[in-house]
CHARMM internal coordinates of N, CA and C (Angstrom, degrees):
IC EDIT
DIST 1 N 1 CA 1.4235
DIST 1 CA 1 C 1.5195
ANGL 1 N 1 CA 1 C 107.47
DIST 1 C 2 N 1.3133
ANGL 1 CA 1 C 2 N 113.38
DIHE 1 N 1 CA 1 C 2 N 144.30
DIST 2 N 2 CA 1.4788
ANGL 1 C 2 N 2 CA 120.53
DIHE 1 CA 1 C 2 N 2 CA 178.86
DIST 2 CA 2 C 1.4878
ANGL 2 N 2 CA 2 C 113.86
DIHE 1 C 2 N 2 CA 2 C -84.63
DIST 2 C 3 N 1.3379
ANGL 2 CA 2 C 3 N 117.56
DIHE 2 N 2 CA 2 C 3 N 139.73
DIST 3 N 3 CA 1.3864
ANGL 2 C 3 N 3 CA 118.82
DIHE 2 CA 2 C 3 N 3 CA 178.39
DIST 3 CA 3 C 1.4933
ANGL 3 N 3 CA 3 C 111.03
DIHE 2 C 3 N 3 CA 3 C -70.33
DIST 3 C 4 N 1.3454
ANGL 3 CA 3 C 4 N 118.76
DIHE 3 N 3 CA 3 C 4 N 160.53
DIST 4 N 4 CA 1.4751
ANGL 3 C 4 N 4 CA 117.79
DIHE 3 CA 3 C 4 N 4 CA 179.94
DIST 4 CA 4 C 1.4854
ANGL 4 N 4 CA 4 C 108.39
DIHE 3 C 4 N 4 CA 4 C -66.46
DIST 4 C 5 N 1.3443
ANGL 4 CA 4 C 5 N 113.24
DIHE 4 N 4 CA 4 C 5 N 147.35
DIST 5 N 5 CA 1.4235
ANGL 4 C 5 N 5 CA 122.99
DIHE 4 CA 4 C 5 N 5 CA -179.07
DIST 5 CA 5 C 1.5065
ANGL 5 N 5 CA 5 C 108.83
DIHE 4 C 5 N 5 CA 5 C -110.26
DIST 5 C 6 N 1.2839
ANGL 5 CA 5 C 6 N 115.66
DIHE 5 N 5 CA 5 C 6 N 131.35
DIST 6 N 6 CA 1.5093
ANGL 5 C 6 N 6 CA 119.88
DIHE 5 CA 5 C 6 N 6 CA 179.11
DIST 6 CA 6 C 1.5682
ANGL 6 N 6 CA 6 C 108.42
DIHE 5 C 6 N 6 CA 6 C -79.70
DIST 6 C 7 N 1.2491
ANGL 6 CA 6 C 7 N 119.17
DIHE 6 N 6 CA 6 C 7 N 137.67
DIST 7 N 7 CA 1.4608
ANGL 6 C 7 N 7 CA 122.96
DIHE 6 CA 6 C 7 N 7 CA 178.91
DIST 7 CA 7 C 1.5044
ANGL 7 N 7 CA 7 C 110.15
DIHE 6 C 7 N 7 CA 7 C -72.32
DIST 7 C 8 N 1.2970
ANGL 7 CA 7 C 8 N 117.73
DIHE 7 N 7 CA 7 C 8 N -13.53
DIST 8 N 8 CA 1.5273
ANGL 7 C 8 N 8 CA 121.11
DIHE 7 CA 7 C 8 N 8 CA -177.42
DIST 8 CA 8 C 1.5375
ANGL 8 N 8 CA 8 C 111.01
DIHE 7 C 8 N 8 CA 8 C -106.33
DIST 8 C 9 N 1.3575
ANGL 8 CA 8 C 9 N 116.15
DIHE 8 N 8 CA 8 C 9 N 13.59
DIST 9 N 9 CA 1.5308
ANGL 8 C 9 N 9 CA 115.31
DIHE 8 CA 8 C 9 N 9 CA 177.75
DIST 9 CA 9 C 1.4661
ANGL 9 N 9 CA 9 C 112.35
DIHE 8 C 9 N 9 CA 9 C -132.68
DIST 9 C 10 N 1.2848
ANGL 9 CA 9 C 10 N 119.29
DIHE 9 N 9 CA 9 C 10 N 163.49
DIST 10 N 10 CA 1.3944
ANGL 9 C 10 N 10 CA 125.44
DIHE 9 CA 9 C 10 N 10 CA 179.68
DIST 10 CA 10 C 1.5507
ANGL 10 N 10 CA 10 C 109.12
DIHE 9 C 10 N 10 CA 10 C -71.84
DIST 10 C 11 N 1.3058
ANGL 10 CA 10 C 11 N 116.65
DIHE 10 N 10 CA 10 C 11 N 147.50
DIST 11 N 11 CA 1.5109
ANGL 10 C 11 N 11 CA 121.00
DIHE 10 CA 10 C 11 N 11 CA 168.10
DIST 11 CA 11 C 1.5577
ANGL 11 N 11 CA 11 C 107.29
DIHE 10 C 11 N 11 CA 11 C -146.62
DIST 11 C 12 N 1.2895
ANGL 11 CA 11 C 12 N 111.17
DIHE 11 N 11 CA 11 C 12 N 159.38
DIST 12 N 12 CA 1.4653
ANGL 11 C 12 N 12 CA 120.99
DIHE 11 CA 11 C 12 N 12 CA -179.77
DIST 12 CA 12 C 1.5169
ANGL 12 N 12 CA 12 C 110.00
DIHE 11 C 12 N 12 CA 12 C -94.20
DIST 12 C 13 N 1.3152
ANGL 12 CA 12 C 13 N 119.82
DIHE 12 N 12 CA 12 C 13 N 127.66
DIST 13 N 13 CA 1.5211
ANGL 12 C 13 N 13 CA 120.20
DIHE 12 CA 12 C 13 N 13 CA 175.06
DIST 13 CA 13 C 1.5376
ANGL 13 N 13 CA 13 C 106.19
DIHE 12 C 13 N 13 CA 13 C -130.57
DIST 13 C 14 N 1.3460
ANGL 13 CA 13 C 14 N 111.30
DIHE 13 N 13 CA 13 C 14 N 135.09
DIST 14 N 14 CA 1.4149
ANGL 13 C 14 N 14 CA 119.59
DIHE 13 CA 13 C 14 N 14 CA 173.65
DIST 14 CA 14 C 1.5750
ANGL 14 N 14 CA 14 C 104.31
DIHE 13 C 14 N 14 CA 14 C -118.28
DIST 14 C 15 N 1.3690
ANGL 14 CA 14 C 15 N 114.27
DIHE 14 N 14 CA 14 C 15 N 126.00
DIST 15 N 15 CA 1.4983
ANGL 14 C 15 N 15 CA 121.89
DIHE 14 CA 14 C 15 N 15 CA -175.52
DIST 15 CA 15 C 1.4865
ANGL 15 N 15 CA 15 C 107.00
DIHE 14 C 15 N 15 CA 15 C -116.90
DIST 15 C 16 N 1.3929
ANGL 15 CA 15 C 16 N 118.31
DIHE 15 N 15 CA 15 C 16 N 121.29
DIST 16 N 16 CA 1.4438
ANGL 15 C 16 N 16 CA 122.33
DIHE 15 CA 15 C 16 N 16 CA 178.99
DIST 16 CA 16 C 1.4948
ANGL 16 N 16 CA 16 C 102.99
DIHE 15 C 16 N 16 CA 16 C -110.50
DIST 16 C 17 N 1.3366
ANGL 16 CA 16 C 17 N 113.48
DIHE 16 N 16 CA 16 C 17 N 121.58
DIST 17 N 17 CA 1.5276
ANGL 16 C 17 N 17 CA 119.30
DIHE 16 CA 16 C 17 N 17 CA 175.53
DIST 17 CA 17 C 1.5454
ANGL 17 N 17 CA 17 C 106.06
DIHE 16 C 17 N 17 CA 17 C -108.80
DIST 17 C 18 N 1.3373
ANGL 17 CA 17 C 18 N 114.28
DIHE 17 N 17 CA 17 C 18 N 124.05
DIST 18 N 18 CA 1.4769
ANGL 17 C 18 N 18 CA 120.14
DIHE 17 CA 17 C 18 N 18 CA 177.25
DIST 18 CA 18 C 1.5717
ANGL 18 N 18 CA 18 C 105.26
DIHE 17 C 18 N 18 CA 18 C -129.12
DIST 18 C 19 N 1.2964
ANGL 18 CA 18 C 19 N 115.32
DIHE 18 N 18 CA 18 C 19 N 168.59
DIST 19 N 19 CA 1.4664
ANGL 18 C 19 N 19 CA 120.05
DIHE 18 CA 18 C 19 N 19 CA -177.24
DIST 19 CA 19 C 1.5307
ANGL 19 N 19 CA 19 C 114.45
DIHE 18 C 19 N 19 CA 19 C -55.12
DIST 19 C 20 N 1.3997
ANGL 19 CA 19 C 20 N 113.55
DIHE 19 N 19 CA 19 C 20 N -36.04
DIST 20 N 20 CA 1.4925
ANGL 19 C 20 N 20 CA 118.93
DIHE 19 CA 19 C 20 N 20 CA -170.52
DIST 20 CA 20 C 1.5544
ANGL 20 N 20 CA 20 C 109.85
DIHE 19 C 20 N 20 CA 20 C -108.53
DIST 20 C 21 N 1.3416
ANGL 20 CA 20 C 21 N 122.66
DIHE 20 N 20 CA 20 C 21 N -11.84
DIST 21 N 21 CA 1.4628
ANGL 20 C 21 N 21 CA 120.54
DIHE 20 CA 20 C 21 N 21 CA 176.79
DIST 21 CA 21 C 1.5765
ANGL 21 N 21 CA 21 C 110.01
DIHE 20 C 21 N 21 CA 21 C -159.95
DIST 21 C 22 N 1.3176
ANGL 21 CA 21 C 22 N 108.39
DIHE 21 N 21 CA 21 C 22 N 160.34
DIST 22 N 22 CA 1.4760
ANGL 21 C 22 N 22 CA 119.40
DIHE 21 CA 21 C 22 N 22 CA 175.84
DIST 22 CA 22 C 1.5370
ANGL 22 N 22 CA 22 C 104.99
DIHE 21 C 22 N 22 CA 22 C -123.55
DIST 22 C 23 N 1.3611
ANGL 22 CA 22 C 23 N 115.10
DIHE 22 N 22 CA 22 C 23 N 127.40
DIST 23 N 23 CA 1.4861
ANGL 22 C 23 N 23 CA 118.34
DIHE 22 CA 22 C 23 N 23 CA 176.67
DIST 23 CA 23 C 1.4534
ANGL 23 N 23 CA 23 C 110.74
DIHE 22 C 23 N 23 CA 23 C -126.31
DIST 23 C 24 N 1.3938
ANGL 23 CA 23 C 24 N 112.89
DIHE 23 N 23 CA 23 C 24 N 144.51
DIST 24 N 24 CA 1.4307
ANGL 23 C 24 N 24 CA 122.51
DIHE 23 CA 23 C 24 N 24 CA -179.75
DIST 24 CA 24 C 1.4933
ANGL 24 N 24 CA 24 C 113.51
DIHE 23 C 24 N 24 CA 24 C -120.07
DIST 24 C 25 N 1.3372
ANGL 24 CA 24 C 25 N 119.20
DIHE 24 N 24 CA 24 C 25 N 118.34
DIST 25 N 25 CA 1.4770
ANGL 24 C 25 N 25 CA 122.26
DIHE 24 CA 24 C 25 N 25 CA -175.83
DIST 25 CA 25 C 1.5353
ANGL 25 N 25 CA 25 C 103.76
DIHE 24 C 25 N 25 CA 25 C -108.62
DIST 25 C 26 N 1.3083
ANGL 25 CA 25 C 26 N 117.77
DIHE 25 N 25 CA 25 C 26 N 130.02
DIST 26 N 26 CA 1.4414
ANGL 25 C 26 N 26 CA 120.55
DIHE 25 CA 25 C 26 N 26 CA -176.18
DIST 26 CA 26 C 1.6228
ANGL 26 N 26 CA 26 C 110.19
DIHE 25 C 26 N 26 CA 26 C -116.14
DIST 26 C 27 N 1.3088
ANGL 26 CA 26 C 27 N 114.39
DIHE 26 N 26 CA 26 C 27 N 129.64
DIST 27 N 27 CA 1.4469
ANGL 26 C 27 N 27 CA 122.68
DIHE 26 CA 26 C 27 N 27 CA 176.34
DIST 27 CA 27 C 1.5174
ANGL 27 N 27 CA 27 C 111.21
DIHE 26 C 27 N 27 CA 27 C 60.68
DIST 27 C 28 N 1.3605
ANGL 27 CA 27 C 28 N 115.40
DIHE 27 N 27 CA 27 C 28 N 41.07
DIST 28 N 28 CA 1.5088
ANGL 27 C 28 N 28 CA 123.03
DIHE 27 CA 27 C 28 N 28 CA 178.48
DIST 28 CA 28 C 1.5490
ANGL 28 N 28 CA 28 C 113.40
DIHE 27 C 28 N 28 CA 28 C 60.11
DIST 28 C 29 N 1.2933
ANGL 28 CA 28 C 29 N 119.26
DIHE 28 N 28 CA 28 C 29 N 18.87
DIST 29 N 29 CA 1.4333
ANGL 28 C 29 N 29 CA 123.09
DIHE 28 CA 28 C 29 N 29 CA 171.74
DIST 29 CA 29 C 1.5820
ANGL 29 N 29 CA 29 C 108.83
DIHE 28 C 29 N 29 CA 29 C -60.80
DIST 29 C 30 N 1.2983
ANGL 29 CA 29 C 30 N 117.05
DIHE 29 N 29 CA 29 C 30 N 134.09
DIST 30 N 30 CA 1.5088
ANGL 29 C 30 N 30 CA 119.98
DIHE 29 CA 29 C 30 N 30 CA -177.35
DIST 30 CA 30 C 1.6219
ANGL 30 N 30 CA 30 C 108.76
DIHE 29 C 30 N 30 CA 30 C -74.52
DIST 30 C 31 N 1.3453
ANGL 30 CA 30 C 31 N 119.20
DIHE 30 N 30 CA 30 C 31 N -19.41
DIST 31 N 31 CA 1.3614
ANGL 30 C 31 N 31 CA 121.43
DIHE 30 CA 30 C 31 N 31 CA 178.55
DIST 31 CA 31 C 1.4835
ANGL 31 N 31 CA 31 C 109.25
DIHE 30 C 31 N 31 CA 31 C -99.32
DIST 31 C 32 N 1.4080
ANGL 31 CA 31 C 32 N 119.82
DIHE 31 N 31 CA 31 C 32 N 137.95
DIST 32 N 32 CA 1.4438
ANGL 31 C 32 N 32 CA 120.81
DIHE 31 CA 31 C 32 N 32 CA 178.30
DIST 32 CA 32 C 1.5203
ANGL 32 N 32 CA 32 C 113.93
DIHE 31 C 32 N 32 CA 32 C -65.43
DIST 32 C 33 N 1.2988
ANGL 32 CA 32 C 33 N 118.56
DIHE 32 N 32 CA 32 C 33 N 140.37
DIST 33 N 33 CA 1.4486
ANGL 32 C 33 N 33 CA 122.48
DIHE 32 CA 32 C 33 N 33 CA 170.95
DIST 33 CA 33 C 1.4719
ANGL 33 N 33 CA 33 C 113.59
DIHE 32 C 33 N 33 CA 33 C -78.70
DIST 33 C 34 N 1.3417
ANGL 33 CA 33 C 34 N 112.43
DIHE 33 N 33 CA 33 C 34 N -22.03
DIST 34 N 34 CA 1.4851
ANGL 33 C 34 N 34 CA 119.70
DIHE 33 CA 33 C 34 N 34 CA -179.67
DIST 34 CA 34 C 1.5416
ANGL 34 N 34 CA 34 C 108.38
DIHE 33 C 34 N 34 CA 34 C -148.22
DIST 34 C 35 N 1.3135
ANGL 34 CA 34 C 35 N 115.84
DIHE 34 N 34 CA 34 C 35 N 136.39
DIST 35 N 35 CA 1.3974
ANGL 34 C 35 N 35 CA 120.31
DIHE 34 CA 34 C 35 N 35 CA 176.06
DIST 35 CA 35 C 1.5446
ANGL 35 N 35 CA 35 C 106.52
DIHE 34 C 35 N 35 CA 35 C -145.57
DIST 35 C 36 N 1.3905
ANGL 35 CA 35 C 36 N 114.06
DIHE 35 N 35 CA 35 C 36 N 118.12
DIST 36 N 36 CA 1.4729
ANGL 35 C 36 N 36 CA 118.85
DIHE 35 CA 35 C 36 N 36 CA -173.66
DIST 36 CA 36 C 1.5200
ANGL 36 N 36 CA 36 C 108.40
DIHE 35 C 36 N 36 CA 36 C -139.64
DIST 36 C 37 N 1.3032
ANGL 36 CA 36 C 37 N 115.37
DIHE 36 N 36 CA 36 C 37 N 162.12
DIST 37 N 37 CA 1.4659
ANGL 36 C 37 N 37 CA 121.78
DIHE 36 CA 36 C 37 N 37 CA 174.12
DIST 37 CA 37 C 1.5100
ANGL 37 N 37 CA 37 C 107.91
DIHE 36 C 37 N 37 CA 37 C -86.00
DIST 37 C 38 N 1.2555
ANGL 37 CA 37 C 38 N 117.76
DIHE 37 N 37 CA 37 C 38 N 146.66
DIST 38 N 38 CA 1.5704
ANGL 37 C 38 N 38 CA 121.73
DIHE 37 CA 37 C 38 N 38 CA 175.96
DIST 38 CA 38 C 1.5127
ANGL 38 N 38 CA 38 C 107.09
DIHE 37 C 38 N 38 CA 38 C -63.31
DIST 38 C 39 N 1.3549
ANGL 38 CA 38 C 39 N 113.48
DIHE 38 N 38 CA 38 C 39 N 150.23
DIST 39 N 39 CA 1.4317
ANGL 38 C 39 N 39 CA 122.21
DIHE 38 CA 38 C 39 N 39 CA -179.77
DIST 39 CA 39 C 1.5609
ANGL 39 N 39 CA 39 C 111.09
DIHE 38 C 39 N 39 CA 39 C -82.08
DIST 39 C 40 N 1.3762
ANGL 39 CA 39 C 40 N 115.31
DIHE 39 N 39 CA 39 C 40 N -13.64
DIST 40 N 40 CA 1.4142
ANGL 39 C 40 N 40 CA 117.99
DIHE 39 CA 39 C 40 N 40 CA -175.67
DIST 40 CA 40 C 1.5829
ANGL 40 N 40 CA 40 C 109.78
DIHE 39 C 40 N 40 CA 40 C -144.95
DIST 40 C 41 N 1.2762
ANGL 40 CA 40 C 41 N 118.46
DIHE 40 N 40 CA 40 C 41 N -178.47
DIST 41 N 41 CA 1.4982
ANGL 40 C 41 N 41 CA 121.90
DIHE 40 CA 40 C 41 N 41 CA -176.46
DIST 41 CA 41 C 1.5374
ANGL 41 N 41 CA 41 C 107.46
DIHE 40 C 41 N 41 CA 41 C -110.61
DIST 41 C 42 N 1.3187
ANGL 41 CA 41 C 42 N 121.97
DIHE 41 N 41 CA 41 C 42 N 24.57
DIST 42 N 42 CA 1.5038
ANGL 41 C 42 N 42 CA 120.68
DIHE 41 CA 41 C 42 N 42 CA -179.07
DIST 42 CA 42 C 1.5172
ANGL 42 N 42 CA 42 C 107.32
DIHE 41 C 42 N 42 CA 42 C -71.22
DIST 42 C 43 N 1.3165
ANGL 42 CA 42 C 43 N 115.40
DIHE 42 N 42 CA 42 C 43 N 140.28
DIST 43 N 43 CA 1.4424
ANGL 42 C 43 N 43 CA 123.02
DIHE 42 CA 42 C 43 N 43 CA 176.84
DIST 43 CA 43 C 1.5016
ANGL 43 N 43 CA 43 C 113.85
DIHE 42 C 43 N 43 CA 43 C -116.59
DIST 43 C 44 N 1.3303
ANGL 43 CA 43 C 44 N 114.34
DIHE 43 N 43 CA 43 C 44 N -9.08
DIST 44 N 44 CA 1.4644
ANGL 43 C 44 N 44 CA 118.38
DIHE 43 CA 43 C 44 N 44 CA 176.05
DIST 44 CA 44 C 1.5666
ANGL 44 N 44 CA 44 C 107.97
DIHE 43 C 44 N 44 CA 44 C -140.66
DIST 44 C 45 N 1.2829
ANGL 44 CA 44 C 45 N 116.14
DIHE 44 N 44 CA 44 C 45 N 163.86
DIST 45 N 45 CA 1.4921
ANGL 44 C 45 N 45 CA 118.45
DIHE 44 CA 44 C 45 N 45 CA 179.44
DIST 45 CA 45 C 1.4951
ANGL 45 N 45 CA 45 C 115.01
DIHE 44 C 45 N 45 CA 45 C 135.68
DIST 45 C 46 N 1.2984
ANGL 45 CA 45 C 46 N 117.59
DIHE 45 N 45 CA 45 C 46 N -150.42
DIST 46 N 46 CA 1.4259
ANGL 45 C 46 N 46 CA 122.63
DIHE 45 CA 45 C 46 N 46 CA -172.97
DIST 46 CA 46 C 1.5401
ANGL 46 N 46 CA 46 C 109.58
DIHE 45 C 46 N 46 CA 46 C -104.11
DIST 46 C 47 N 1.3154
ANGL 46 CA 46 C 47 N 114.16
DIHE 46 N 46 CA 46 C 47 N 164.86
DIST 47 N 47 CA 1.5022
ANGL 46 C 47 N 47 CA 120.87
DIHE 46 CA 46 C 47 N 47 CA 174.46
DIST 47 CA 47 C 1.5347
ANGL 47 N 47 CA 47 C 105.43
DIHE 46 C 47 N 47 CA 47 C -119.24
DIST 47 C 48 N 1.3503
ANGL 47 CA 47 C 48 N 115.54
DIHE 47 N 47 CA 47 C 48 N 133.31
DIST 48 N 48 CA 1.4655
ANGL 47 C 48 N 48 CA 122.07
DIHE 47 CA 47 C 48 N 48 CA 176.85
DIST 48 CA 48 C 1.4930
ANGL 48 N 48 CA 48 C 110.20
DIHE 47 C 48 N 48 CA 48 C -125.11
DIST 48 C 49 N 1.3587
ANGL 48 CA 48 C 49 N 114.13
DIHE 48 N 48 CA 48 C 49 N 148.81
DIST 49 N 49 CA 1.4856
ANGL 48 C 49 N 49 CA 120.44
DIHE 48 CA 48 C 49 N 49 CA 179.53
DIST 49 CA 49 C 1.4937
ANGL 49 N 49 CA 49 C 105.37
DIHE 48 C 49 N 49 CA 49 C -121.03
DIST 49 C 50 N 1.2767
ANGL 49 CA 49 C 50 N 117.78
DIHE 49 N 49 CA 49 C 50 N 126.28
DIST 50 N 50 CA 1.4736
ANGL 49 C 50 N 50 CA 124.09
DIHE 49 CA 49 C 50 N 50 CA 174.45
DIST 50 CA 50 C 1.4970
ANGL 50 N 50 CA 50 C 104.99
DIHE 49 C 50 N 50 CA 50 C -99.93
DIST 50 C 51 N 1.3341
ANGL 50 CA 50 C 51 N 119.76
DIHE 50 N 50 CA 50 C 51 N 125.33
DIST 51 N 51 CA 1.4526
ANGL 50 C 51 N 51 CA 120.63
DIHE 50 CA 50 C 51 N 51 CA -177.09
DIST 51 CA 51 C 1.5542
ANGL 51 N 51 CA 51 C 114.26
DIHE 50 C 51 N 51 CA 51 C -104.86
DIST 51 C 52 N 1.2537
ANGL 51 CA 51 C 52 N 118.47
DIHE 51 N 51 CA 51 C 52 N -5.28
DIST 52 N 52 CA 1.4822
ANGL 51 C 52 N 52 CA 120.36
DIHE 51 CA 51 C 52 N 52 CA 178.51
DIST 52 CA 52 C 1.4926
ANGL 52 N 52 CA 52 C 114.54
DIHE 51 C 52 N 52 CA 52 C 101.37
DIST 52 C 53 N 1.3176
ANGL 52 CA 52 C 53 N 117.62
DIHE 52 N 52 CA 52 C 53 N 164.19
DIST 53 N 53 CA 1.3831
ANGL 52 C 53 N 53 CA 124.83
DIHE 52 CA 52 C 53 N 53 CA 177.09
DIST 53 CA 53 C 1.5067
ANGL 53 N 53 CA 53 C 114.67
DIHE 52 C 53 N 53 CA 53 C -63.95
DIST 53 C 54 N 1.2504
ANGL 53 CA 53 C 54 N 120.76
DIHE 53 N 53 CA 53 C 54 N 136.43
DIST 54 N 54 CA 1.5076
ANGL 53 C 54 N 54 CA 122.71
DIHE 53 CA 53 C 54 N 54 CA 177.09
DIST 54 CA 54 C 1.4681
ANGL 54 N 54 CA 54 C 113.64
DIHE 53 C 54 N 54 CA 54 C 60.37
DIST 54 C 55 N 1.3485
ANGL 54 CA 54 C 55 N 122.38
DIHE 54 N 54 CA 54 C 55 N 26.93
DIST 55 N 55 CA 1.4129
ANGL 54 C 55 N 55 CA 124.23
DIHE 54 CA 54 C 55 N 55 CA 174.07
DIST 55 CA 55 C 1.5271
ANGL 55 N 55 CA 55 C 111.46
DIHE 54 C 55 N 55 CA 55 C -109.98
DIST 55 C 56 N 1.2612
ANGL 55 CA 55 C 56 N 112.98
DIHE 55 N 55 CA 55 C 56 N 147.68
DIST 56 N 56 CA 1.5328
ANGL 55 C 56 N 56 CA 117.06
DIHE 55 CA 55 C 56 N 56 CA 177.28
DIST 56 CA 56 C 1.4400
ANGL 56 N 56 CA 56 C 110.52
DIHE 55 C 56 N 56 CA 56 C -77.13
DIST 56 C 57 N 1.4001
ANGL 56 CA 56 C 57 N 119.12
DIHE 56 N 56 CA 56 C 57 N -27.83
DIST 57 N 57 CA 1.4548
ANGL 56 C 57 N 57 CA 122.26
DIHE 56 CA 56 C 57 N 57 CA 176.73
DIST 57 CA 57 C 1.5170
ANGL 57 N 57 CA 57 C 110.16
DIHE 56 C 57 N 57 CA 57 C 67.62
DIST 57 C 58 N 1.3162
ANGL 57 CA 57 C 58 N 117.41
DIHE 57 N 57 CA 57 C 58 N 52.82
DIST 58 N 58 CA 1.4612
ANGL 57 C 58 N 58 CA 119.04
DIHE 57 CA 57 C 58 N 58 CA 175.00
DIST 58 CA 58 C 1.4893
ANGL 58 N 58 CA 58 C 113.73
DIHE 57 C 58 N 58 CA 58 C -79.25
DIST 58 C 59 N 1.3037
ANGL 58 CA 58 C 59 N 118.00
DIHE 58 N 58 CA 58 C 59 N 138.99
DIST 59 N 59 CA 1.4458
ANGL 58 C 59 N 59 CA 124.16
DIHE 58 CA 58 C 59 N 59 CA 175.67
DIST 59 CA 59 C 1.5158
ANGL 59 N 59 CA 59 C 110.43
DIHE 58 C 59 N 59 CA 59 C -125.73
DIST 59 C 60 N 1.2584
ANGL 59 CA 59 C 60 N 117.77
DIHE 59 N 59 CA 59 C 60 N 147.57
DIST 60 N 60 CA 1.4929
ANGL 59 C 60 N 60 CA 122.49
DIHE 59 CA 59 C 60 N 60 CA 175.67
DIST 60 CA 60 C 1.5241
ANGL 60 N 60 CA 60 C 107.38
DIHE 59 C 60 N 60 CA 60 C -140.23
DIST 60 C 61 N 1.3672
ANGL 60 CA 60 C 61 N 114.17
DIHE 60 N 60 CA 60 C 61 N 149.31
DIST 61 N 61 CA 1.4273
ANGL 60 C 61 N 61 CA 118.63
DIHE 60 CA 60 C 61 N 61 CA 179.89
DIST 61 CA 61 C 1.4642
ANGL 61 N 61 CA 61 C 117.91
DIHE 60 C 61 N 61 CA 61 C 49.84
DIST 61 C 62 N 1.2921
ANGL 61 CA 61 C 62 N 116.08
DIHE 61 N 61 CA 61 C 62 N 39.28
DIST 62 N 62 CA 1.4984
ANGL 61 C 62 N 62 CA 121.07
DIHE 61 CA 61 C 62 N 62 CA -177.34
DIST 62 CA 62 C 1.5058
ANGL 62 N 62 CA 62 C 109.34
DIHE 61 C 62 N 62 CA 62 C -74.65
DIST 62 C 63 N 1.3419
ANGL 62 CA 62 C 63 N 115.07
DIHE 62 N 62 CA 62 C 63 N 124.20
DIST 63 N 63 CA 1.5396
ANGL 62 C 63 N 63 CA 120.77
DIHE 62 CA 62 C 63 N 63 CA 178.10
DIST 63 CA 63 C 1.5464
ANGL 63 N 63 CA 63 C 104.22
DIHE 62 C 63 N 63 CA 63 C -124.35
DIST 63 C 64 N 1.3446
ANGL 63 CA 63 C 64 N 109.63
DIHE 63 N 63 CA 63 C 64 N 135.95
DIST 64 N 64 CA 1.4977
ANGL 63 C 64 N 64 CA 117.80
DIHE 63 CA 63 C 64 N 64 CA 172.71
DIST 64 CA 64 C 1.4751
ANGL 64 N 64 CA 64 C 107.97
DIHE 63 C 64 N 64 CA 64 C -117.88
DIST 64 C 65 N 1.3348
ANGL 64 CA 64 C 65 N 120.74
DIHE 64 N 64 CA 64 C 65 N 118.27
DIST 65 N 65 CA 1.4587
ANGL 64 C 65 N 65 CA 123.68
DIHE 64 CA 64 C 65 N 65 CA -179.13
DIST 65 CA 65 C 1.5169
ANGL 65 N 65 CA 65 C 110.55
DIHE 64 C 65 N 65 CA 65 C -122.34
DIST 65 C 66 N 1.3487
ANGL 65 CA 65 C 66 N 112.86
DIHE 65 N 65 CA 65 C 66 N 148.88
DIST 66 N 66 CA 1.4726
ANGL 65 C 66 N 66 CA 117.11
DIHE 65 CA 65 C 66 N 66 CA 176.78
DIST 66 CA 66 C 1.5034
ANGL 66 N 66 CA 66 C 110.44
DIHE 65 C 66 N 66 CA 66 C -93.38
END
COOR INIT
IC SEED 1 N 1 CA 1 C
IC BUILD
């Protein structure tokens, strides 16, 4: 289980997007904090990040790998 994350502090997130599932790993936890099926069958296109209402949405050291 992932520890609580403060909305006011930095945390590490690793997001793995595959054809059949999307997993989010927080703060190097070996177990995913979130595992869901994609809502569509797109295999190419853009990546978007929603940061929530009233959030600055700061990112650092963002890497996108294939």
